[in-house]
BAFI-3210 file (N, C-alpha, C; in Angstrom, 3 decimals, decimal comma, padded with zeros to 6 digits):
// residues 336
n [1|2|3|4|5|6|7|8|9|10|11|12|13|14|15|16|17|18|19|20|21|22|23|24|25|26|27|28|29|30|31|32|33|34|35|36|37|38|39|40|41|42|43|44|45|46|47|48|49|50|51|52|53|54|55|56|57|58|59|60|61|62|63|64|65|66|67|68|69|70|71|72|73|74|75|76|77|78|79|80|81|82|83|84|85|86|87|88|89|90|91|92|93|94|95|96|97|98|99|100|101|102|103|104|105|106|107|108|109|110|111|112|113|114|115|116|117|118|119|120|121|122|123|124|125|126|127|128|129|130|131|132|133|134|135|136|137|138|139|140|141|142|143|144|145|146|147|148|149|150|151|152|153|154|155|156|157|158|159|160|161|162|163|164|165|166|167|168|169|170|171|172|173|174|175|176|177|178|179|180|181|182|183|184|185|186|187|188|189|190|191|192|193|194|195|196|197|198|199|200|201|202|203|204|205|206|207|208|209|210|211|212|213|214|215|216|217|218|219|220|221|222|223|224|225|226|227|228|229|230|231|232|233|234|235|236|237|238|239|240|241|242|243|244|245|246|247|248|249|250|251|252|253|254|255|256|257|258|259|260|261|262|263|264|265|266|267|268|269|270|271|272|273|274|275|276|277|278|279|280|281|282|283|284|285|286|287|288|289|290|291|292|293|294|295|296|297|298|299|300|301|302|303|304|305|306|307|308|309|310|311|312|313|314|315|316|317|318|319|320|321|322|323|324|325|326|327|328|329|330|331|332|333|334|335|336]
n.u [000,850|000,478|002,023|000,285|000,720|-000,155|000,461|002,965|005,408|006,763|010,285|011,130|010,242|007,520|007,441|005,555|002,633|001,255|-001,878|-004,019|-006,950|-008,975|-010,966|-013,131|-012,646|-011,748|-010,567|-012,195|-012,736|-015,026|-017,161|-016,902|-014,298|-012,802|-011,449|-012,870|-012,027|-011,868|-009,708|-007,676|-008,440|-006,209|-006,031|-008,617|-008,836|-006,768|-007,712|-009,906|-008,732|-007,674|-005,508|-003,562|-005,093|-004,630|-005,352|-005,392|-004,808|-002,599|000,014|000,233|002,592|005,171|004,250|004,122|002,834|001,069|000,124|001,683|004,014|006,612|010,122|011,561|010,631|009,004|005,565|003,644|002,212|000,771|-000,541|-001,674|-001,649|-004,089|-005,777|-008,105|-007,640|-005,731|-006,817|-005,587|-004,408|-002,741|000,000|-000,895|-001,731|-004,386|-005,437|-007,627|-007,524|-007,659|-007,587|-005,786|-005,267|-002,352|-002,713|-004,949|-003,897|-002,127|-003,960|-005,217|-003,047|-002,654|-004,909|-007,071|-008,990|-011,085|-010,239|-011,770|-013,349|-010,912|-009,351|-006,383|-003,224|-000,966|002,301|005,822|008,459|011,927|014,630|017,825|019,800|022,894|025,631|025,462|024,833|022,971|021,295|020,737|019,445|019,781|017,041|016,211|015,211|012,022|009,406|007,266|006,401|005,679|007,384|009,563|012,345|015,826|015,589|016,227|016,023|014,717|016,257|015,302|012,292|008,900|005,959|003,334|002,882|000,128|-000,602|-001,386|-000,674|001,396|004,718|005,365|003,696|001,735|003,026|005,565|006,759|006,943|008,830|011,138|011,457|011,864|014,225|016,050|015,801|016,528|018,865|020,312|020,282|020,515|019,826|018,274|018,152|016,318|014,060|011,612|008,531|008,147|006,376|003,370|002,070|-000,074|000,467|000,115|001,301|003,191|002,723|-000,120|-000,688|-000,389|002,059|004,328|006,787|009,750|012,458|015,548|018,309|020,882|022,635|024,995|027,602|027,127|028,806|029,346|026,805|026,387|028,445|027,458|025,172|026,258|027,883|025,924|024,541|026,561|026,832|024,284|024,372|026,403|025,152|023,325|025,139|026,041|024,130|021,703|018,196|016,394|014,594|015,652|018,093|017,337|016,234|018,557|019,815|018,138|018,764|021,310|023,885|023,456|021,610|018,238|016,762|018,394|018,581|016,769|017,965|020,473|022,761|024,247|024,463|025,865|024,581|024,846|023,081|021,071|019,334|020,176|020,915|018,393|016,956|018,456|018,089|015,325|015,188|016,586|015,315|016,402|019,340|022,821|024,781|027,934|028,976|028,193|025,625|022,258|019,781|016,410|014,113|012,506|008,920|007,919|009,987|010,341|008,342|009,256|011,715|010,791|009,146|011,066|012,745|011,048|010,566|013,175|014,180|012,203|010,024|011,613|012,797|010,451|009,431|011,356|011,324|008,707|008,771|009,931|009,691|009,662|009,025|006,508|005,104|005,222|004,332|001,684|000,875|-001,117|-001,248|-000,997|-002,318|-005,657|-006,592|-008,674]
n.v [-001,188|002,282|005,458|008,445|011,566|014,536|017,237|019,546|022,002|025,276|026,069|028,572|031,918|032,704|030,379|027,308|027,251|025,721|025,238|024,330|022,785|021,133|018,212|016,709|013,622|010,203|008,905|006,247|004,830|003,781|004,687|002,522|001,811|003,453|004,864|005,782|008,338|009,237|008,545|006,396|003,014|000,806|-001,914|-002,868|-002,112|-003,579|-006,188|-006,019|-005,968|-008,470|-009,312|-011,857|-013,804|-016,710|-016,969|-014,471|-011,969|-010,363|-009,204|-007,056|-004,416|-004,959|-007,191|-010,774|-013,409|-014,877|-013,051|-012,272|-009,971|-008,772|-009,441|-007,932|-005,416|-002,343|-001,945|-000,227|002,552|005,235|008,472|009,722|012,593|012,598|012,917|013,737|014,124|017,061|020,450|022,243|025,254|027,200|028,209|027,387|025,026|023,332|021,475|019,240|017,949|014,848|012,708|009,645|006,409|004,321|001,553|001,260|002,390|000,349|-001,650|-000,556|-000,474|-003,174|-003,866|-004,801|-003,166|-001,030|001,958|005,031|007,816|008,707|009,216|009,023|008,068|010,733|011,458|012,252|012,716|013,248|015,161|015,698|018,068|019,333|021,231|020,089|017,381|014,540|012,301|008,802|005,689|002,192|000,360|-001,020|-004,375|-005,916|-007,745|-008,028|-008,274|-005,862|-004,097|-003,746|-004,327|-003,776|-002,170|000,828|003,938|007,257|009,606|011,927|010,128|009,673|009,386|011,867|013,364|013,688|016,637|018,991|021,555|023,267|024,145|025,223|023,977|020,951|019,275|020,416|020,511|017,763|016,932|018,305|017,137|014,402|014,577|015,208|012,985|010,793|011,462|013,230|015,915|019,026|021,580|023,334|025,103|026,870|025,240|023,594|022,783|020,493|018,848|016,766|013,520|010,653|007,575|004,340|001,918|-000,291|000,741|002,582|005,772|009,386|011,317|013,961|015,732|017,148|019,474|020,296|022,225|021,103|022,354|021,070|019,355|017,029|014,833|014,931|014,351|011,773|010,509|010,707|009,100|006,604|006,084|005,797|003,545|001,624|001,575|000,580|-001,955|-003,058|-003,378|-005,369|-007,400|-007,948|-009,534|-008,418|-007,861|-006,658|-004,741|-003,982|-003,000|-000,822|000,758|001,325|002,850|005,071|006,177|006,990|009,171|009,201|009,670|008,784|007,130|005,858|003,155|002,448|002,226|000,274|000,811|003,774|006,224|008,888|010,810|012,453|015,449|016,025|016,349|014,392|012,216|011,611|010,891|008,680|006,774|006,477|005,463|003,011|001,732|000,590|000,298|-000,279|-001,036|-000,049|-002,471|-004,231|-005,122|-005,402|-003,075|-002,533|000,226|001,776|001,822|004,509|006,097|006,425|008,376|010,495|011,094|011,772|014,035|015,810|016,031|017,221|019,682|020,717|020,414|021,115|021,336|019,927|017,810|016,482|015,649|013,764|011,931|010,985|009,273|006,942|003,497|002,358|004,577|005,146|002,945|003,231|005,773|008,070|011,069|013,320|015,986|016,593|018,256|017,554|015,649|016,481]
n.w [000,000|-000,693|000,339|001,035|-000,099|001,346|001,470|000,434|001,243|000,581|000,744|001,210|002,283|004,596|007,282|007,400|009,432|012,306|013,536|016,174|017,509|019,982|020,749|023,188|025,103|024,156|021,122|019,489|021,853|024,457|027,239|028,882|028,659|030,168|033,213|036,422|036,720|034,195|032,653|030,510|030,873|030,910|031,400|030,879|028,173|027,055|027,409|025,771|023,257|023,108|024,734|026,122|025,034|023,304|020,670|019,631|017,137|017,248|019,445|022,229|022,619|024,921|026,171|026,438|024,306|025,839|027,564|029,700|031,252|029,156|029,074|027,377|026,610|027,604|028,585|026,217|026,979|026,316|025,407|022,416|020,225|018,200|015,005|012,356|008,774|008,343|007,782|005,172|004,157|002,011|003,754|006,206|008,614|009,899|012,582|014,204|017,227|019,085|021,935|021,694|022,586|023,124|022,962|021,353|019,061|018,312|017,742|015,518|013,755|013,357|012,109|013,515|014,264|012,462|010,664|011,399|010,014|009,181|011,408|012,949|014,447|015,001|013,871|013,686|011,336|010,828|009,432|010,269|009,313|008,335|007,148|004,629|005,026|006,328|008,681|008,718|009,989|011,054|011,714|014,834|015,521|016,339|018,069|016,348|012,869|011,820|012,990|011,378|011,462|010,858|008,657|006,711|008,221|009,006|011,255|013,554|014,618|015,554|017,716|018,212|021,149|023,419|025,101|027,707|027,111|024,692|023,659|021,111|018,982|018,626|016,658|015,968|018,515|019,017|017,103|017,995|020,536|019,866|018,380|020,356|022,098|020,514|019,153|020,668|020,073|021,164|020,552|017,886|014,778|012,223|011,976|010,164|008,676|006,144|004,760|004,656|005,103|004,690|006,093|005,048|004,984|006,594|009,199|010,376|010,144|010,436|009,050|009,639|008,053|009,127|008,872|010,327|011,524|013,397|016,304|017,026|015,200|012,460|012,684|015,438|016,494|015,478|016,828|019,464|019,263|018,508|020,721|022,683|021,681|021,924|024,725|025,424|024,208|025,706|028,160|027,537|026,973|029,477|030,453|031,054|030,563|027,655|028,485|031,012|030,119|028,577|030,536|032,000|030,091|029,985|032,427|032,100|030,686|028,035|024,906|025,332|023,645|021,805|021,398|019,485|017,064|015,393|013,966|012,549|009,922|007,928|005,237|002,027|001,903|-000,453|-003,625|-005,366|-003,755|-002,648|-004,960|-005,816|-003,765|-003,964|-006,494|-006,376|-004,250|-002,066|000,049|-000,055|002,576|004,208|005,069|003,214|003,315|002,196|002,527|003,045|002,595|005,308|005,768|005,726|004,753|001,882|001,243|002,823|001,541|-000,969|-000,467|000,676|-001,527|-003,453|-002,233|-002,033|-004,650|-006,469|-009,404|-011,286|-009,843|-009,012|-011,481|-012,317|-010,166|-010,251|-012,368|-011,519|-010,834|-008,259|-006,653|-007,717|-006,809|-004,043|-003,337|-003,520|-004,814|-003,560|-003,929|-006,556|-009,413|-010,377|-013,224|-015,904]
ca.u [000,000|001,323|001,879|-000,461|001,237|-001,247|000,929|004,374|005,479|007,963|011,379|011,383|009,084|007,075|007,363|004,197|002,181|000,326|-002,875|-004,779|-007,997|-009,167|-012,303|-012,987|-012,761|-010,733|-011,016|-012,451|-013,057|-016,312|-017,067|-016,491|-012,856|-012,177|-011,549|-013,833|-011,469|-011,901|-008,467|-007,741|-008,282|-005,405|-006,351|-009,854|-008,587|-005,932|-008,611|-010,754|-007,992|-007,262|-004,294|-003,634|-005,831|-003,664|-005,822|-005,367|-004,053|-001,361|000,250|000,544|003,977|005,456|003,661|004,239|001,568|000,147|-000,333|002,636|004,938|007,786|011,386|012,256|010,169|008,009|004,245|003,516|001,009|000,867|-001,681|-001,235|-002,463|-004,592|-006,681|-008,400|-006,778|-005,770|-007,212|-004,362|-004,640|-001,467|000,998|-001,560|-002,212|-005,342|-005,718|-008,538|-006,947|-008,378|-006,727|-005,798|-004,365|-001,377|-003,233|-005,809|-002,993|-001,631|-005,085|-005,381|-001,925|-002,807|-006,190|-008,096|-009,977|-011,087|-010,075|-013,021|-013,218|-009,477|-008,713|-005,253|-002,073|-000,046|003,705|006,740|009,735|012,813|015,960|018,763|020,682|023,880|026,832|025,224|024,682|021,915|021,513|019,782|019,888|019,246|016,029|016,314|014,084|011,101|008,715|006,287|006,901|005,416|008,483|010,432|013,732|016,876|015,357|016,844|014,993|015,169|016,473|014,441|010,916|008,123|004,585|003,035|002,259|-000,947|-000,246|-002,350|-000,222|002,582|005,612|005,090|002,484|001,963|003,930|006,925|007,259|007,296|010,087|012,216|011,636|012,429|015,617|016,835|015,759|017,151|020,181|020,985|020,306|020,048|019,311|018,202|017,675|015,738|013,071|010,596|007,673|008,298|005,233|002,533|001,542|-000,726|001,175|-000,772|002,141|003,190|002,004|-001,202|-000,612|-000,164|003,423|004,734|008,235|010,431|013,896|016,139|019,779|021,350|023,783|026,149|027,897|026,591|029,750|029,141|025,567|026,621|029,250|026,559|024,305|027,069|028,293|024,759|024,294|027,577|026,446|023,118|024,804|027,187|024,199|022,815|026,231|026,161|023,033|020,473|017,143|016,257|013,903|016,623|019,124|016,739|016,125|019,907|020,070|017,390|019,405|022,682|024,035|023,267|020,229|017,497|016,137|019,336|018,378|015,880|018,805|021,661|023,870|023,855|025,357|025,513|024,372|024,761|021,722|020,814|018,313|020,769|020,763|016,978|016,573|019,132|017,409|014,005|015,378|016,996|014,381|017,188|020,686|023,854|025,576|029,382|029,298|027,711|024,252|021,192|018,783|015,189|013,722|011,334|007,750|007,681|011,135|010,145|007,587|010,163|012,666|010,029|008,755|012,278|013,218|010,155|010,791|014,521|014,479|011,141|009,392|012,560|012,873|009,161|009,319|012,216|010,874|007,434|009,047|010,541|008,706|009,588|008,273|005,118|004,493|005,232|003,868|000,666|000,950|-002,450|-001,158|-000,986|-003,581|-006,474|-006,785|-010,103]
ca.v [000,000|003,471|006,619|009,496|012,898|015,493|018,614|019,950|023,437|025,933|026,207|029,998|032,663|032,363|028,939|026,818|027,394|024,680|025,678|023,163|022,804|019,765|017,769|015,886|012,174|009,386|008,323|004,807|004,219|004,086|004,952|001,280|001,674|004,513|004,804|006,733|009,679|009,599|008,154|005,094|001,811|-000,008|-003,324|-003,142|-001,979|-004,721|-007,333|-005,762|-006,284|-009,863|-009,635|-013,121|-014,770|-017,329|-016,852|-013,062|-011,786|-009,645|-009,012|-005,679|-004,134|-005,086|-008,416|-012,010|-013,815|-015,371|-011,916|-011,934|-008,888|-009,207|-008,922|-007,208|-004,040|-001,810|-001,743|001,085|003,159|006,671|009,094|010,428|013,663|012,089|013,823|013,420|014,893|018,487|021,390|022,937|026,405|027,891|027,797|027,168|023,670|023,316|020,114|019,078|016,817|014,064|011,699|008,293|005,623|003,532|000,209|001,379|002,594|-000,964|-002,362|000,013|-000,918|-004,595|-004,006|-005,377|-002,100|-000,222|003,409|005,771|009,240|008,949|009,617|008,131|008,586|011,689|011,192|013,118|012,232|014,401|015,108|016,605|018,400|020,395|021,154|019,244|015,970|014,200|011,005|007,699|004,593|000,853|000,182|-002,212|-005,279|-006,174|-009,038|-008,052|-007,949|-004,449|-003,299|-003,486|-004,354|-003,832|-001,260|002,157|004,856|008,596|009,960|011,183|009,852|009,202|009,852|013,200|013,144|014,582|017,468|020,049|022,763|023,053|025,295|025,773|023,296|019,519|018,647|020,945|020,051|016,347|016,843|018,749|016,123|013,187|014,847|015,132|011,645|009,799|011,869|014,141|017,269|019,885|022,838|023,374|026,323|026,636|024,155|023,901|021,695|020,352|018,195|015,873|012,393|009,561|006,316|003,174|000,774|-001,160|001,469|003,436|007,039|010,583|011,752|015,312|015,751|018,380|019,638|021,199|022,257|020,995|023,166|020,179|018,840|015,701|013,873|014,929|013,641|010,353|010,034|010,536|007,955|005,380|005,853|005,278|002,181|000,779|001,433|-000,303|-003,315|-003,540|-003,824|-006,667|-008,376|-008,280|-010,432|-007,698|-007,947|-005,422|-003,756|-003,483|-002,239|000,463|001,542|001,819|003,906|006,251|006,741|007,358|010,470|009,004|009,853|007,666|006,254|005,403|001,721|002,254|001,951|-000,543|001,507|005,047|006,727|010,186|010,821|013,799|015,990|016,651|015,659|013,201|011,139|011,265|010,184|007,390|005,863|006,208|004,656|001,658|001,134|-000,012|000,855|-001,231|-000,385|-000,286|-003,869|-005,025|-005,567|-004,717|-002,595|-001,939|001,491|001,656|002,192|005,946|006,819|006,905|009,628|011,517|011,452|012,418|015,376|016,630|016,295|018,185|020,994|021,193|020,377|021,682|020,549|019,026|016,597|015,792|015,013|012,582|010,971|010,399|008,243|005,772|002,465|002,207|005,721|004,990|001,921|003,612|007,135|008,731|012,493|013,896|017,410|016,778|018,741|016,506|015,734|016,501]
ca.w [000,000|-000,812|001,210|000,349|000,225|001,467|001,284|000,494|001,462|000,059|001,709|001,395|002,738|005,958|007,570|007,659|010,810|012,730|014,518|016,580|018,514|020,481|021,155|024,401|025,025|023,486|019,865|019,401|023,137|025,070|028,672|029,548|028,508|030,950|034,665|036,982|036,547|032,783|031,979|029,863|031,679|030,006|031,621|030,145|026,734|026,668|027,308|024,601|022,042|023,097|025,470|026,831|024,231|022,391|019,290|019,215|015,897|017,529|020,875|022,586|022,980|026,341|026,714|025,680|023,696|026,870|028,364|030,755|030,895|028,403|029,598|026,316|026,385|028,526|027,980|025,579|027,508|026,083|024,733|021,220|019,644|016,929|014,284|010,975|007,877|008,663|006,742|004,786|003,286|001,821|004,743|007,482|008,853|011,001|013,015|015,339|017,928|020,092|022,557|021,141|023,431|022,372|022,707|020,178|017,926|017,898|017,132|014,175|012,930|013,057|011,411|014,379|014,380|011,232|010,805|011,253|009,704|008,983|012,665|013,189|015,194|014,375|014,146|012,952|010,817|010,757|008,851|010,920|008,182|008,578|006,306|003,467|005,352|007,278|009,328|008,651|010,844|010,866|012,755|015,670|015,309|017,440|018,033|015,278|011,534|011,564|013,532|010,223|011,904|009,858|007,540|006,787|008,697|009,369|012,660|014,461|014,242|016,697|017,847|018,749|022,461|023,871|026,247|028,021|026,423|023,869|023,525|019,776|018,562|018,855|015,696|016,132|019,818|018,905|016,359|018,877|021,586|019,288|017,999|021,583|022,679|019,640|018,646|021,582|019,517|022,245|020,025|016,435|014,131|010,907|011,983|009,148|008,206|004,688|004,145|005,459|004,333|005,400|005,905|005,118|004,647|007,777|010,232|009,899|010,870|009,624|009,307|009,263|007,858|009,525|008,671|011,308|011,545|014,781|016,703|016,950|013,870|012,195|013,275|016,891|016,789|015,215|017,954|020,608|019,017|018,538|022,102|023,389|021,209|022,554|026,135|025,458|023,882|026,842|029,179|027,087|027,094|030,896|030,805|031,360|029,551|026,875|029,323|031,990|029,396|028,187|031,763|032,268|029,108|030,428|033,610|031,742|030,041|026,600|024,446|025,914|022,659|020,773|021,181|018,350|015,897|015,665|013,306|011,945|008,883|007,355|003,795|001,455|001,878|-001,744|-004,407|-005,977|-002,771|-002,553|-006,180|-005,873|-002,854|-004,516|-007,696|-006,006|-003,294|-000,989|000,168|000,320|003,613|004,059|005,353|002,096|003,549|001,456|003,469|002,524|003,215|006,153|004,985|005,602|004,204|000,511|001,243|003,349|000,491|-002,053|-000,029|000,784|-002,882|-004,096|-001,620|-002,354|-006,075|-007,268|-010,470|-011,947|-009,029|-009,070|-012,792|-012,338|-009,163|-010,662|-013,374|-010,900|-010,522|-006,805|-006,137|-008,147|-005,960|-002,630|-003,070|-004,334|-004,494|-003,599|-004,239|-007,997|-009,971|-010,969|-014,659|-016,301]
c.u [000,888|001,151|001,193|000,046|000,079|-000,809|002,444|004,396|006,773|009,018|011,734|010,098|008,686|006,964|005,913|003,859|001,146|-000,590|-003,724|-005,860|-008,182|-010,639|-012,134|-013,052|-011,615|-011,313|-011,125|-012,831|-014,448|-016,102|-016,622|-014,989|-012,082|-012,334|-012,588|-013,364|-011,440|-010,629|-008,632|-007,562|-007,529|-005,660|-007,589|-009,621|-007,734|-006,785|-009,486|-010,061|-007,327|-005,988|-004,485|-004,429|-004,876|-004,067|-005,839|-004,438|-002,756|-001,168|000,696|002,004|004,146|004,917|003,996|002,860|000,561|-000,339|000,582|003,537|006,181|009,053|012,108|011,816|009,150|006,648|004,155|002,177|001,153|-000,420|-001,168|-002,195|-002,904|-005,481|-007,090|-007,450|-006,869|-006,294|-006,003|-004,707|-003,352|-000,466|000,408|-002,108|-003,119|-005,698|-006,659|-008,129|-007,889|-007,424|-006,897|-004,792|-003,506|-001,815|-004,135|-004,983|-002,501|-002,743|-005,342|-004,275|-002,102|-004,164|-007,214|-009,275|-009,946|-010,927|-011,408|-012,733|-011,759|-008,787|-007,638|-004,201|-001,337|001,374|004,546|007,932|010,626|014,079|016,806|019,857|021,599|025,095|026,668|025,090|023,502|022,095|020,365|020,340|019,271|018,306|016,251|015,065|013,233|010,397|007,770|006,924|006,718|006,499|009,525|011,907|014,709|016,669|016,045|015,770|015,573|015,379|016,324|013,092|010,168|006,747|004,483|002,260|001,154|-000,457|-001,347|-001,973|001,077|003,406|005,385|003,745|002,749|003,017|005,365|007,536|007,696|008,614|011,267|012,508|012,299|013,888|016,536|016,922|016,497|018,576|020,944|021,125|019,682|019,452|019,337|017,732|017,055|014,742|011,920|009,836|007,741|007,084|004,523|002,054|000,865|000,003|000,197|-000,001|002,112|002,417|000,896|-001,154|-000,471|001,193|003,638|006,254|008,805|011,907|014,394|017,649|020,254|022,535|025,061|026,375|027,275|027,511|029,580|027,876|025,726|027,462|028,405|025,707|025,092|027,538|027,139|024,428|025,282|027,243|025,289|023,518|025,662|026,278|023,633|023,871|026,443|025,046|021,740|019,463|017,109|015,573|014,867|017,687|018,596|016,555|017,486|020,260|019,367|018,093|020,846|022,710|023,809|021,826|019,406|016,924|017,085|019,186|017,491|016,642|019,992|022,912|023,339|024,911|024,924|025,467|024,443|023,300|021,526|019,837|018,875|020,652|019,321|016,546|017,202|018,434|016,010|014,094|015,676|015,966|015,075|018,531|021,631|024,768|027,060|029,810|028,793|026,293|023,246|020,077|017,586|014,931|012,500|010,142|007,529|008,796|010,950|009,388|008,432|011,096|011,980|009,679|009,970|012,804|012,374|010,390|012,146|014,752|013,398|010,612|010,343|012,696|011,586|009,018|010,129|011,716|009,596|007,604|009,475|009,487|008,551|008,770|006,797|004,385|004,290|004,509|002,770|000,618|-000,438|-002,441|-001,128|-002,323|-004,357|-006,634|-008,277|-010,230]
c.v [001,241|004,454|007,722|010,862|013,890|016,922|018,663|021,468|023,996|026,058|027,670|030,693|032,252|030,858|028,522|026,907|026,323|025,251|024,468|023,515|021,348|019,492|016,815|014,391|011,508|008,800|006,804|004,151|004,625|004,329|003,708|001,052|002,669|004,261|005,809|008,165|010,121|009,293|006,771|003,984|000,810|-001,505|-003,713|-003,106|-003,140|-005,971|-007,221|-006,175|-007,665|-010,189|-010,915|-014,190|-015,403|-017,228|-015,412|-012,879|-011,005|-009,576|-007,588|-005,545|-004,223|-006,343|-009,608|-012,414|-014,313|-014,265|-011,534|-010,786|-009,442|-008,652|-008,023|-005,767|-003,643|-001,787|-000,323|001,676|004,675|007,170|009,975|011,557|013,177|013,138|013,172|014,210|016,374|019,297|022,258|024,031|027,199|027,366|027,567|025,748|023,704|021,877|020,141|017,798|016,140|013,022|010,342|007,466|004,688|002,091|000,217|001,638|001,251|-001,796|-001,858|-000,465|-002,360|-004,922|-004,821|-004,420|-001,285|001,263|004,094|007,249|009,668|009,504|008,593|008,847|009,640|011,370|012,171|012,305|013,451|014,114|016,166|016,894|019,560|020,141|020,137|017,768|015,775|012,747|010,041|006,553|003,269|000,554|-001,119|-003,057|-005,430|-007,498|-009,156|-007,685|-006,469|-003,542|-002,978|-003,417|-004,479|-002,935|000,084|003,165|006,224|008,720|011,473|010,842|009,333|009,835|011,250|013,025|014,166|015,330|018,487|021,357|022,444|024,327|025,992|025,250|021,802|018,908|019,109|020,476|018,592|016,170|017,226|017,694|014,871|013,389|014,773|013,694|010,608|010,162|012,795|015,546|018,222|021,194|022,798|024,740|025,941|025,498|024,524|022,642|021,658|019,700|017,269|014,739|011,389|008,267|005,153|001,928|-000,199|-000,513|002,280|004,702|008,191|011,162|013,185|015,342|017,127|018,314|020,607|021,124|022,196|021,908|022,343|019,742|017,456|014,635|013,787|014,145|012,140|009,748|009,796|009,279|006,650|005,052|005,270|003,848|001,210|000,526|000,450|-001,749|-003,913|-004,045|-005,188|-007,755|-008,805|-009,211|-009,736|-007,912|-006,638|-004,343|-003,150|-002,614|-000,876|001,359|002,119|002,954|005,194|006,958|007,171|008,753|010,381|009,332|008,606|006,687|005,811|003,910|001,445|001,994|001,095|000,044|002,827|005,477|008,131|010,062|012,260|014,256|016,737|015,787|014,423|011,994|010,669|010,441|008,790|006,369|005,503|005,350|003,205|000,957|000,426|000,705|-000,252|-000,549|-000,730|-001,721|-004,813|-005,538|-004,739|-004,360|-002,007|-000,603|001,240|002,288|003,668|006,694|007,241|008,232|010,775|012,027|012,214|013,852|016,292|016,988|017,317|019,586|021,562|021,326|020,889|020,756|019,578|017,714|015,798|015,030|013,722|011,511|010,261|009,327|006,912|004,753|002,271|003,341|005,616|003,984|002,419|004,920|007,529|010,184|013,123|015,391|017,668|017,332|017,590|016,744|015,655|015,952]
c.w [000,000|000,343|000,398|000,800|000,202|001,185|001,249|000,571|000,884|001,157|001,962|001,822|004,135|006,146|007,779|009,146|011,121|013,811|014,895|017,592|018,963|020,743|022,330|024,096|024,295|022,204|020,004|020,724|023,599|026,558|029,437|029,494|029,368|032,439|035,143|036,816|035,082|032,019|031,346|030,899|030,806|030,190|030,818|028,639|026,230|026,488|026,073|023,309|022,087|023,828|026,275|026,109|023,224|020,928|018,792|018,020|016,098|019,035|021,131|022,985|024,493|026,977|025,817|025,179|024,725|027,804|029,498|030,306|030,203|029,042|028,591|026,136|027,434|027,831|027,411|025,991|027,439|025,446|023,612|020,864|018,263|016,271|012,976|010,089|008,217|007,481|006,425|003,785|003,196|002,842|006,127|007,547|010,082|011,337|014,214|016,062|018,901|020,660|021,875|021,924|022,587|022,135|021,465|018,925|017,400|017,251|015,716|013,243|012,477|012,445|012,192|014,486|013,094|011,540|010,540|011,044|009,552|010,227|012,997|014,031|014,372|014,813|013,345|012,460|010,680|009,987|009,553|009,901|008,543|007,686|005,178|003,755|006,315|007,703|009,037|009,493|010,448|012,022|013,518|015,503|016,542|017,242|016,849|013,945|011,227|012,144|012,465|010,624|010,749|008,658|007,789|007,156|009,031|010,868|012,766|013,822|015,449|016,757|018,445|020,043|022,731|025,099|026,496|027,352|025,690|023,793|022,188|019,295|018,702|017,935|015,882|017,445|019,758|018,167|017,244|019,944|021,032|018,877|019,208|022,100|021,833|019,236|019,584|021,036|020,530|021,755|018,508|015,964|012,792|010,857|011,049|008,757|006,683|004,036|005,097|004,557|005,256|005,067|006,070|004,690|005,819|008,921|009,586|010,734|009,886|010,016|008,825|009,198|008,184|009,156|009,735|011,251|012,992|015,048|016,644|015,503|013,704|012,795|014,785|017,260|016,558|016,340|019,186|020,460|019,142|019,941|022,919|022,982|021,854|024,022|026,266|025,202|024,994|027,959|028,815|027,263|028,548|031,367|031,171|030,230|028,756|027,696|030,338|031,321|028,965|029,408|032,139|031,330|029,510|031,585|033,342|031,146|028,536|026,190|024,745|024,887|021,551|020,485|019,974|017,051|016,316|015,029|012,764|010,931|008,480|005,835|003,287|001,420|000,566|-002,543|-005,098|-005,036|-002,704|-003,770|-006,245|-004,985|-003,374|-005,768|-007,340|-005,118|-002,149|-000,931|000,577|001,336|003,461|004,342|004,254|002,254|002,769|002,427|002,729|003,218|004,092|005,440|004,756|004,872|002,748|000,442|001,795|002,258|-000,635|-001,677|000,051|-000,604|-003,607|-003,551|-002,038|-003,862|-006,997|-008,352|-011,165|-011,174|-009,144|-010,387|-012,843|-011,367|-009,599|-011,735|-012,750|-010,478|-009,014|-006,198|-006,517|-007,258|-004,535|-002,328|-004,051|-003,893|-004,663|-003,911|-005,743|-008,470|-010,608|-012,461|-014,983|-017,712]
res [m|p|n|y|v|l|a|t|f|n|k|t|g|p|a|p|r|v|a|h|t|t|v|p|g|y|a|y|l|t|i|n|d|l|t|a|e|g|n|v|d|f|v|a|v|a|s|k|y|g|l|g|n|p|d|a|s|f|r|l|c|g|y|d|k|n|g|d|p|s|p|d|s|f|p|w|q|e|t|n|f|s|s|g|d|p|k|i|t|s|n|l|v|k|a|v|g|q|r|l|d|s|y|t|i|q|a|l|r|n|k|v|l|p|v|q|n|n|v|v|e|n|a|v|q|g|m|l|a|r|d|g|r|f|i|l|g|s|r|a|g|g|a|n|a|s|d|q|g|g|t|l|q|p|i|p|g|g|g|v|r|w|k|d|s|y|h|s|d|p|l|t|d|a|f|v|a|e|a|y|e|e|a|g|a|t|r|m|t|g|i|r|l|y|g|i|f|n|q|v|t|q|h|i|n|r|q|s|l|f|i|g|e|p|e|q|s|i|d|d|l|i|g|k|i|e|s|g|i|t|f|y|q|q|q|l|a|k|g|k|s|k|r|e|s|r|l|a|l|r|e|s|c|h|p|m|d|v|w|e|n|t|r|v|w|s|f|p|y|n|v|d|t|f|l|q|l|l|s|d|g|h|w|i|n|p|q|g|g|k|m|k|l|i|g|s|l|p|a|d|l|y|i|a|g|v|v|e|g|g|p|d|f|k|k|e|a|d|k|l|s|f|a|q|k|e|i|i|d|k|t|r|p|k|r|h]
***
């Protein structure tokens, strides 16, 4: 299934602005799924989606198939800023947000629950670009095929957390937080929203692609990430579980989410790189391994290329069979 590009924005002029309002309650849940205080009853929701049922079609993150806590990961219990498709007018993005719990997100991803009114998880993808280079990593594997372990992925990337208030807006705040948690980027300039797309490949969500220039050099950030990965792997070598090793990482001086990648590399930040990856549909790493692109990366590369390269890039990218399979550009003028 392809990714649907909803919008691309110019790289010059006023930066796109995100405005949001909210509606009460939790998407997809009923009053029976909530506590007396109005919060998610994760025990009830887990049972609803089949936790502990050996015939269940998927297992929730943080649990074994029989419903026991997994030694490899923490239960994913968060609340996402979800929405339907935003209303986009020129450089203004208007989103109507509603709480969406992480158990329901997993049910949507695994098609246990049908998407209603296109209300899905909001997430961000980022390109940390400085001095003509940016970072991609090898995604760490998980228990489910949908984790897409070993694929080439952008750094950073992650969900948009629900908060009572935001420093900038839900999307920009998420990009800044993920850049710090995954790469140790403490400060960025030139943060700009480049585009938005609906991902319907492995994950079902809405992705917003941001570009930012970190204060640290790309080499410094890669050093931080690699040092954190080494620390994490040392914990595993000592016999600690993945959960214990991730907890040790959180309590260390390393970026807390570096475990999400096993290796990282820098790439030239230019349209030639974007086109090459979209043409090949994979990348051969320095160790000779063939790496597929994670489901969202083709749309990231396409959007960045369109913004940076304009109509010439779009013309070339639209010819590529891999791009045609992975991306549908909803911003194209309709033919009559």
